[in-house]
Structures are given as structure tokens and as C-alpha cells.
N, C-alpha and C positions, 0 to 999 in steps of 0.2 A: 527792405521794399519785394515786394513779390508782387511787382506791375503785371506782370501779361497774366498772369493767376487769377489777379484782382480786378483784369476785364473781362475771362472768362469766367469769375463767378457771375457780374455781373449781367452778363449772357446767359448765364444758367437763372439767375434768380428770375429774371425779365424774364427769361422762357416759360416757368410754371408758375409765378407768380398765382397763391393762393392752393398752391399743391403740396404735397407731402413726399411721401416717399413709393418705394413697389418692389418687394421680392418676387421673385418670378414663380417662385413655389408656393407662395400663401396667397390663400382668398380668391375673389372671381374679380374680373376685368371692372372695372367702377367706368371706368373711361377710354376711349381712344381719341385719339386728338394729329394733328396737322398743320402745319400755317408755315410760311415763307411770310418774314417782313425785315424793311428796308430800316437801319438808324442813325443816330447821327449825332456827337456828340462833343464837346471839348475833353482833351485830359492832360496834364505832365506825364510825363514819360521819360525818364532817365534826367529830368531835369528839365526838359524842352517841353514850350505849350505845340500839341498838335488838334487839329480835327481830324476827327475816326467817323469813318463812312464805311457804310458796311451793307451786306445783307443777310440773316441767318433762318436756316431753316431746321425745325426740331418735328419729328413723329415721336411719340410715344405713347405710352398708354399707364394709367392707375391702378392701381390693384385694391383691393383690401383687406385689413387683415381681419385675423382669428382669433376665435377665445380672448386672452388677455390682450390680444392687440385689437380690439375689434374696432378703437376709436382713431386708428393709425391707418394712411396710406401711402402706397410705397408705388417709387417712378419709377419708369425704365424709360428713359433719353438717346435719342440718338439726336444728334446736335451738330450741323455741318454749319459755317461762315466765313465770309470773307470777308476782308474788310482793309481800306486805305488811310494810313495815318499821314497825315501831310502837315509839314512845318510853315511858319511864315512866310518861309521864306519859297515855297515851293517846292520843294525835297520833297520822296514820300519814299514809304514802302509799304510792300503788301503783306498781311496775316491771315491765313489762313486756317481751320482745322476742323477737324474730324472725333468727334469720341462720344462713347458709349458711357450714360450716365445712370449709373444701376443702386439703387437705394436697396440693400440687400439683408440688412437685419435693423431691428428697435427693442431695445431692449427696457421693458418698462418701471421705471425708479419711484413710482409710488405715484397715487392721481391720475394728475394725466400728463405727466411728466415721461420722455419718453426718449434714448439715446440712440441716433438711429446713425448706422455704415453704411455709407455710400463707395459705389467703385468705378471708376473712372479711369478709362483702358482705351488708349487709341493714337492719334499725333493731333493732341488741342490745339498745336501750337507751330503753324511753322513761316519762318523769317523769309522775304523776299526782297532784296534787292529793286531799286526802279527802272535793272535789265532784264528783269524776272529769275534770277538766279537764287536757288537757295543756298541762305543760310543760315540759319538752326532750325532744327525741328526738336518738337517736345516726343517721345516714345514711350512708354511701359505704361504703367497702372499709378494713379494716385486715389489714396484711402481717405475720405475724408468722413468727418467723427463731428456730429451735432445734437446737442437738447433744445427737442422743442416741447412747450405746451402744446398737447390737440386741442383744446379747450373740451373734450370729451365728448363732442358730438360725432353725428355721422358723414360731416361731410368735408371732404376735401380742405386742407389749410391749417396751419399753426402760425404758432408763436416763436422765434428764434431767442431761446436763453441764451444761449452758449455756443461757441464752434471752436473747436481746437484745429493745433495746431495736424493739418496732414502732412497724410506720410510717403514719401515719393521713393516710387521704385523705377530704373530705367533711368534713361541720360531726359535733364528734362533743361535746358540750357536758356532757354524762355522761360521759366519760372521763377529763376532768381535774379536779381537786378546787376549780382557782381560776373555775369558771364552774359547779357543782353545785352548789358548799355556797351559797353567795349564795344559792340559789335553795329548798335543803332545808333550812338552818335556822333560817327563818322560821316555815316551815311545821311543824318538828317542835316549837318549844320557842314559837311565839307565843302571844297571849292566849287 
């Protein structure tokens, strides 16, 4: 399970609820936005129940598609977040990240279905111990691909039909449980 990436996916999904994608070269700007938002939720990570509390800052823009892509919208987002993962015993770690998420392509599949490709670049995951020491850091590029039904209208928003396994390039130890858990578990359960 890709625990850390799933959490970032939650951040992205809630950051862009109702939005679909953004290629820099296509269409006109539909909307620009910026917001800062606190959040808190329980989660199980590497078999440990933790309370996650954090703040995310998102700014970006939505562009409209042209021609065959007229019912598509492309997003370009800069996402920063900082959060604390606290176990029931009071032990905690800090997780931060900064990444650019850019929807770069939409391929028509017939009707209102489109396969979108997005590129995420930067350092979307950094893990620090309770003393502030950096222990893990993801960096590089991740290509995401998903099929959406745009519902054929002229407003942002689409229905997710299928999401494909992302292509990971560069070191991303926080992306995979097999590299995250051996570092995280002793920090949250140790003496």
C-alpha cells in the first residue's frame, strides 16, 4: 500500500474538489485561486493508528480545453503542506511537502470520456522525527493517469472512472510502505 501517496492524494482531491485538469498551452484561464486550510483526521499508517493534523496551502489555475477538448478543464496547482502524525502514546513525526501538480494532456476516448495525464514534480513528502531531523525525502517526478467522464458540460468537474498505477521516477521512499514503515514504526512505537 502506498500510504504516504494515498495521503497526498487525499490532499489533492480535497484541494481541487470539482476541478478537472490544466495544460499550460491550451485554452484560456477559467479560474485562478489560492487558499490555506487546516485539516485533521485519524488514519492507520504502517499498522499504527495516528491523528493527522496539518495545514495545506494551494494556489493554482484552471484552463479550458479547445476543439475536441472543449469539455475538459486542466489544472495547474502548487501544493504546500505541513502536518503532524501523533500516535496514541504521544510520540509524533512531522511530514511536509511541496509539489507542482500539472495536468498536461487529455486524450478523447469517445463520448465524454477522456484519459488525463498529470505530472507531479518536487518534494511531495518529507519525514522528520520529533527533533526536526530529516529522515526521508521524496523527490523527482510522478506521472498520474486516469479516465474521467466530463459529463459534456462547460463547467469544471468530472466523474473519476478509472485510475492507473502511477509512474514513479526518482527516489520516493515515502511512496512505498516497504521503505516508509521501517523508518516510521520505531519513531512512533519506540521507548
